[in-house]
N, C-alpha and C positions, 0 to 999 in steps of 0.2 A: 805102204810098206812099213813106215815108221810105227803106225798104230798097231799093226799086227805084231811087231816085235815087242811092243810094250805089254800087250795082253798075254803073250806067251812066255813072259819072263817068269822064272820059277818063284821069285820073291813075292810077286803080286798074286800068284796062285795060292800061296800059303795064307796070305792075309785075307783073301776072298773066302777061302774055306772056313777060316776061324769066324768070320762075320756071319756066314750062313749057319754055322753051328750055334752061335749065340741067339739067333732069331728063332731057332727051333725049341729053345728052353723057355717055357712059360713062366717060371719062377723068377727069371732074371729081368722080366719086363717092368716090375714096380717093386718098391721097398716094402717090407712087411708092415701091416697096419698096427697102430698102437691104440690101446684102450683110451677112450675119451675121458677126461677128468670132469667131474661135476662137484659143485659145492653142496654139502649135506649138513643137516643138523640132527642131533640125537634127541629124540622125544623123551622128555622127563616130566613126571607129574609135578604140578605146581599148584600152590594155593592162591586162588584169585577171588576177587569180588567183582561181580557183574553189576554194572550200573546202567540206569536209563537216564539219558540227558533230556530234560523236560523244561519247558518255559515256566517261569514263575513271576509273581508280582510282589514287590517289596511292600510291606505293611508295617506301620509304626507299632511298637510294643504297646504304647498308650497314646491316646489323643484326648486332650482336654480342651473343651471350648470354654473360653473365659466369658462369663456372663455376670452382669451385676445382680446383686440380691436386693438392692434398694434402688429407688428412682432418684434421679438428680442430674446435675450438669457436670460433665467431665471437666475438671480443672487442669489436671496435669497427667501426662504419660510418663511413667517412671522407669522405663526400660528401653534398651537399645534393640531395635528390630533385628531378628536373626541371632540373638545372643543366647548363650547357654545360661540358664537360670536355675536357681535352687527352689525347692518347695518352700512356700511361705514368703517368697520375694514380692514386695509391693509392686504392682503393675500400673494401676490407675488410681487417681485420687478424685473421688466425687465430692462435690461441695459439702463439707461436714457441718456447716452452721445450723441447718434445720434439725439435724439429728442431735447436735449438742444441746439445742434448746429443749428438745423433747426429753433428753436425759435430765436436765435441770428441773423441768416440770415434774418428772416422775420422782425425783429425789424429794422435792417439796411435798408431794402427795404422800410419800412414804413417811416423812417426818410428821405430817398431820395425823395420819392413822396411828402412828406409834404413840403420839400424845394422847389420843382418844383411848387407846388400849391401856396406857398407864393409868389414866383416870378411872377406867372401868375396873381395873385390878384393885385400886385403892378402895373403891366403893364396895367391892365384894369383900375385901378384908375387914372393913369396918362392920358391915352387916353380919359377917360370920360371928364376930365377937358379941354383938348385941343379940343375935338369935339365941346364943347359949344362955343368956339371962332372960330370954323371952321378952326382950324389949321391942323386937320387930317380929312381924309374922314370917312364916315360912315362905309365903308367896313373894314377899318383898325380896327375900334373899335369893330365891330362884330367879326372879327377874334380873337382879344384879349379876348373877352368875351367867345368865344367858347373854346379857349385854357385854360381858367380858369376853366370852367366846366369839361373839360377833366382831368385836373390836380386833381380836387376834386374827380372825379370818381376813378382815380388811387390811391388816398389816401384811399378811402373806400375799394377798392379791397385789398390793402396792409394790411389794418387793419383786414379784414376778414381772410386773409392768416395767419397773426400773431395769431389770436385767434384759428384757426385750429391747428397751430403748438403747441400752448400752451396746447390745449386739448389733442393732441397726447402725449405731454410730461407728462400730468397728467395721461394718460392711462398707462404709463409705470409702475405705481403703481396700481396693480389690487386690487380692493376693493370688499367687500361683498355687493351684491345688496340687501340682506334681512338679517334679524336676524334669528338665529337658530343654529342647531348643524351641524358642518362641518364634512364631512366624510374624508376618507384617501385621500392623495394627489396622483394624477395619473401621475404627472411629477416630475422630480427631478431637482435640480440646474444644470445649464449648458445646459439644453435642449433648442433647438430653437423652438419657437412657433410662430404661425401665426394666424390671425383672421379667417382663413378658415379651421382650424384644425377640424376634426370630433370628436376627443376625448377631453372632457373638462379637465381643470386643476384639478378640484375637484367638489364636489356637497355639497350643503347646504340644510338641511331638517328642515323645520319649523314644529314641532311636538307638540306644545301646543297652542291651542287645536289641535286635530287630527281627521281625518275622518275614518269612517268604512263604507265600501261599502257592502251592504247586498242585496241579491236577494230573493224576496218574490214571491210566486205563484200569478199569476194574479187574480185568483178568490178571494183572500183575500184583494186585493187592494182597492176595493170599500168600504169595511167595515173600513179599515184603514183611507181612505180619509174622510169618514163620521165622524169618531172619531175626527180627527184633524181639521175639519172644525168647530166644535162646539166651542163656546167662552170659553176661559180659560181652555180648556181641554188638551192643549199641555203640561202644567206643571203637570197636574194631572196624566198623563200617561207617566212617564219617561221611557227611554230606558235603560235597564240594560245590562252591558257587563259581560260575564262570562269568567273567566280564564280557563286555561287548566285543573286545578284541580276541576273545577266546582264551585269554590267560586266566589261570585259576586265582581266585581271591585268597589272600593269605590266611584268613580265618576259616576254620572248619565249623560246620553247623551240625545240628542234631535234629532228628524228627521228634516233635513234641506229641502230636496225635494226628489221627486221620478223621475224616468226616464219618458220620454215622449213616449216611445215605448216599446212594449212587445217583448222579444226575441222569434223569431219564432221557434227556435230549442228547447228551454227549457220551454217556456210559463211562463217566470218569468219577474218581473219588478225590476229594480235596485232602492234601497233606499240608500240615503247617510245620515249617522248619524254623528253628531259632538259630541265629547267627550273631556272634559278637561283632560289634561295629564301633570299636574305640576311636577310629579315625573319621567316623561319619562319612565313609565313602558311599555306603548304600543309603539311598534316600527314599522316603515313602513315594510310591507310585512308579518307581523304576521297574522295567521289565528285564529280567536276567534269565540265564539258563542254569539249571541245577542238576548235578549228577546225583540221582537217588539210588542207593544200593538196592538191588533186587534179589541177589542170590550170592551165597558164599559157597565156593567149591574147594575142597581140600586137595583133590587129586586130578585136576583138570589137565588134559593133554592139549597143548597148544603148538601150532605150526605157523610160520610166517605166511602172510596172505599170498605172497608171490609163489609159494610152493603149491597152492591149489590150482589144478588145471580143470578144464571142462571137457569131459568125454561124453559125447552125445547129449550135451546139455546137463550132465550130472557131474558133481564134484569128484575129483580123483587126485591121488598122490602117487608120485614115483618114489619107490623105496628101493634101497640097496640091500640085498640079502648077504648071507655069510660067504657065498661064492662070488661076491662082487658083481652080481648080475642084478639088473634093474627089472622091476615089474610094476605095472600100473594097477592100483587097487582102488576100488570104489569106497568112498567115505561119506559120512554125514557130518555136516558142519552146523554149528550153532551160532554163538555170539562172536562178535569181533571185539577183542580187548587189546588196546594199544598196538594195533597193527598185526594182531595174530588171530587166526581162527581157532575156535575151540572145537575139537573133533570129538564127536560122541560115539562114532562107530567106525570100525575098519582098521584102526591101528592100536598098538599097545606100547607101553613104556619100553624104551631101549631101541626102538626102530630108528633106522637112519633114513631120513626123508630128504629128497633132493630139493634144494631151494633155488639153484641157478644152473643153467645149462640143460633144461628140459627139452629144448627144441631139437637137440641132436640125438635123442634117445629113442629106442625101440624095444619092444618086449624081449627080454632075455639077453640084451646086450651087456657085455662085460665092461665095467667102467672102473676108473680110479677115483675113489671118493676122497674129497678134500674137506676137512673140517674147518670151521670158521677160524680156528687158531692158526691155520696156515697163513703164510704171508700173502699179501695182496699181489705181489709180483708173480707168485706161482699161478694164481687164478687168472691174472692178466695174460700170461702166456697161453693158458688153456683157451681163453676166449679168442686169442689171436690165431689159433690153429684152424 
């Protein structure tokens, strides 16, 4: 009885009828949908330099093998191993006594020939005066004149011998032929050395500037040659050297020349790069990585890597049109430059490309585009929806 009274109460009947009316209205079942927000970037033409990162080997600018020019016993080493030396710095002292004795002997021989020459000249002078008075025959005068010329030749030969002995004497002090950093000594004091020895006394390396030899695929050589043949482009496309850690070396290099033949085994062309090395960080024999410029593009269209999606295995981009609707377009991608793809087909300058939020998109969906200048909080709210 109590239940029946409750259901037949006029107030409950009104509430129940309102509830049934609300269930019949389909629009009142959920709130209106809002357009999803996506992060976009506006494509603008940019001037870029495309580079290839290739392995290279460091080579000294000059290498001089120190060798004796005379034979003898090494008395002293006159340098610190590993030191920077100048051209002409004394490095080794070979026992000079035998060469000094040869110089003294050659000087004595020169003096002897000079005395004979002086005597022949006097004889010729006397006979010339007597021949004019017909006191001597013409034959006697000619013999005296020939003896004078022979004596002069003997003097010239003795002079040359003396100069050679003096040169050998100077060679007893072995000097640096170039400036640079000298390596360890390969002989010790007391060793007997000759000019025909196969082992050098030491080596000097000139490493500022220094060379890096790089091998580049032959198919990229034409593009590189075209770039460097353009006026004033050599300085615009510097060569960057990367250390083992991946950090860039502070000094920029330049391409000096390329090889004149392609390696038939590898299909590569050798490039020689010159790099300043004032701090001697790069040492001969080191392997480094070098960024070689391959192409310069004035109006490249770049998009972030994360903007490129794969549709049936092909690259594509989501773009936002003027009606704020998105559509998926096929594109062709080329090089990767600092985290960006270079697009060669499919987009044009001024297009808005979606860079974040692609997972919620479908063809023709209306969206709210957010530029990178928007605050991070705005996009964080979008991602949280």
